[in-house]
C-alpha positions in Angstrom: -26.9 18.6 39.3 -23.5 19.2 40.9 -20.7 17.1 42.2 -18.8 14.2 40.6 -21.8 13.0 38.4 -22.2 16.4 36.7 -19.1 16.0 34.5 -20.3 12.9 32.6 -23.7 14.6 32.0 -22.0 17.7 30.6 -19.7 15.6 28.4 -22.5 13.6 27.1 -24.6 16.7 26.3 -21.6 18.2 24.5 -21.1 15.0 22.6 -24.8 15.0 21.6 -24.5 18.6 20.5 -21.3 18.0 18.5 -23.0 15.0 16.8 -26.0 17.2 15.8 -23.7 20.0 14.6 -21.0 18.0 12.7 -22.4 14.6 11.7 -23.6 15.7 8.2 -20.4 17.5 7.5 -18.3 14.4 8.5 -20.4 12.2 6.3 -19.9 14.5 3.4 -16.1 14.5 4.2 -16.0 10.7 3.9 -18.2 10.6 0.8 -16.0 13.2 -1.0 -13.1 10.8 -0.5 -14.9 8.0 -2.2 -16.7 6.2 0.6 -20.2 4.9 -0.2 -23.0 6.4 1.9 -23.3 3.4 4.3 -19.5 3.4 4.9 -19.5 7.1 5.4 -22.2 6.7 8.1 -20.2 4.0 9.8 -17.0 5.9 9.7 -18.8 9.0 11.1 -20.2 6.9 13.9 -16.7 5.6 14.6 -15.4 9.2 14.9 -18.0 10.0 17.5 -17.3 6.7 19.3 -13.7 7.6 19.6 -14.7 11.1 20.7 -16.9 9.6 23.4 -13.8 7.7 24.7 -11.8 11.0 24.7 -11.2 11.8 28.4 -11.7 15.6 28.2 -14.3 16.5 25.6 -15.1 19.8 27.3 -11.5 21.0 26.8 -11.6 20.8 22.9 -11.2 24.4 21.8 -12.1 23.9 18.1 -14.4 20.9 17.8 -14.8 21.2 14.0 -11.1 21.0 13.4 -10.7 18.3 16.0 -13.4 16.2 14.4 -12.0 16.7 10.8 -8.6 15.7 12.0 -10.0 12.6 13.7 -12.0 11.7 10.5 -8.8 12.1 8.4 -6.9 9.9 10.9 -9.6 7.3 10.9 -9.7 7.2 7.1 -5.9 6.7 7.0 -6.1 4.0 9.6 -8.9 2.2 7.8 -7.0 2.3 4.5 -3.8 0.9 6.2 -5.8 -1.9 7.8 -7.4 -2.8 4.5 -4.0 -3.1 2.8 -2.7 -5.3 5.6 -5.8 -7.5 5.9 -6.1 -10.2 3.2 -9.6 -10.5 1.7 -11.1 -14.0 1.7 -13.7 -15.2 -0.7 -17.2 -15.5 0.7 -19.6 -18.4 0.1 -17.8 -20.4 -2.5 -16.7 -17.4 -4.5 -13.3 -19.0 -4.9 -14.4 -20.5 -8.1 -15.2 -17.1 -9.5 -11.6 -15.8 -8.9 -9.4 -16.0 -11.9 -6.3 -17.6 -10.4 -3.7 -19.3 -12.5 -3.2 -22.8 -11.2 0.3 -23.8 -10.3 1.3 -26.0 -13.2 4.7 -27.5 -14.1 4.9 -24.9 -16.9 4.5 -22.1 -14.4 7.1 -23.6 -12.1 9.6 -24.0 -15.0 8.9 -20.4 -16.1 9.5 -19.1 -12.6 12.8 -21.0 -12.4 13.8 -19.6 -15.7 13.0 -16.1 -14.5 15.1 -16.6 -11.4 18.0 -17.9 -13.5 17.7 -14.9 -15.8 17.7 -12.4 -12.9 20.6 -14.2 -11.3 22.6 -14.1 -14.5 21.7 -10.4 -15.0 22.8 -9.6 -11.5 26.1 -11.5 -12.0 26.8 -9.2 -14.9 26.8 -6.2 -12.6 29.7 -4.9 -10.6 29.9 -6.5 -7.2 29.1 -3.3 -5.2 26.1 -2.6 -7.4 24.9 -6.2 -6.9 25.2 -5.8 -3.2 23.3 -2.5 -3.3 20.5 -4.1 -5.3 20.2 -7.0 -2.9 20.3 -4.7 0.1 17.5 -2.5 -1.3 15.2 -5.0 -3.0 15.7 -8.1 -0.8 16.7 -6.7 2.6 14.5 -3.6 2.2 17.1 -1.1 3.3 16.7 2.6 2.5 19.0 4.4 0.2 20.5 6.4 3.0 21.3 3.2 5.0 23.0 1.6 1.9 25.0 4.9 1.4 26.1 4.8 5.0 27.1 1.2 4.7 29.3 1.8 1.7 30.4 5.3 2.7 28.9 6.8 -0.4 26.4 9.6 -1.1 22.7 8.8 -1.4 22.7 10.1 -5.0 25.5 7.7 -6.0 23.5 4.8 -4.5 20.4 5.9 -6.4 22.5 6.1 -9.6 23.8 2.6 -9.1 20.3 1.2 -8.4 18.9 2.9 -11.5 21.7 1.3 -13.5 21.0 -2.1 -12.0 17.2 -1.8 -12.6 17.9 -0.7 -16.2 20.2 -3.6 -16.8 17.7 -6.1 -15.4 14.8 -4.6 -17.4 16.9 -4.8 -20.6 17.8 -8.5 -19.9 14.1 -9.3 -19.2 13.1 -7.5 -22.4 15.7 -9.4 -24.5 14.6 -12.7 -23.0 11.0 -12.0 -23.8 11.9 -11.2 -27.4 13.9 -14.4 -27.7 10.9 -16.4 -26.3 8.5 -14.7 -28.8 10.8 -15.4 -31.7 11.1 -19.1 -30.6 7.3 -19.4 -30.4 6.6 -17.7 -33.7 5.5 -20.0 -36.5 8.2 -20.6 -39.2 6.2 -18.8 -41.9 6.0 -15.6 -39.8 9.8 -15.7 -39.4 10.2 -16.2 -43.2 7.9 -13.2 -43.9 9.9 -11.0 -41.5 13.1 -11.8 -43.3 
């Protein structure tokens, strides 16, 4: 067959040949990266579905490398999508989830934690406070914070390490105070 209809036939024949030659290898690729067999088959099928949509299959010089790269990209895209997509319980499985209910005690504990962090931040130098907020709340990168203050990235990193260390120490001390307050009196007497 010649003419305009010959190209799709050649492409579909090449696709069928590539599937025969590389399908098992791609399934092994996915299984070696932790996918169950059924998922590996689905992902392999998706690679070939994407290849079928590729406009110029006949121009692929190294199909093995092309398919491996496509498989790696698909695996990365699938992992990203899974992280973005919340998982919902199925068929009343919500009861099986171990979720702490929102109680007045949890609300109070959360407010106390916020107060503790606010106090710990207030203890820091103003510039370090601002750097911490820019990084942890506003999600700015270290280099952007450095540019904002006209400092080196390493100095920004040093200030942020200092802030994190100070906050961690304050949280540790608060936990120790809570544990001491909750300990029975006879335990405290024995420790003394």
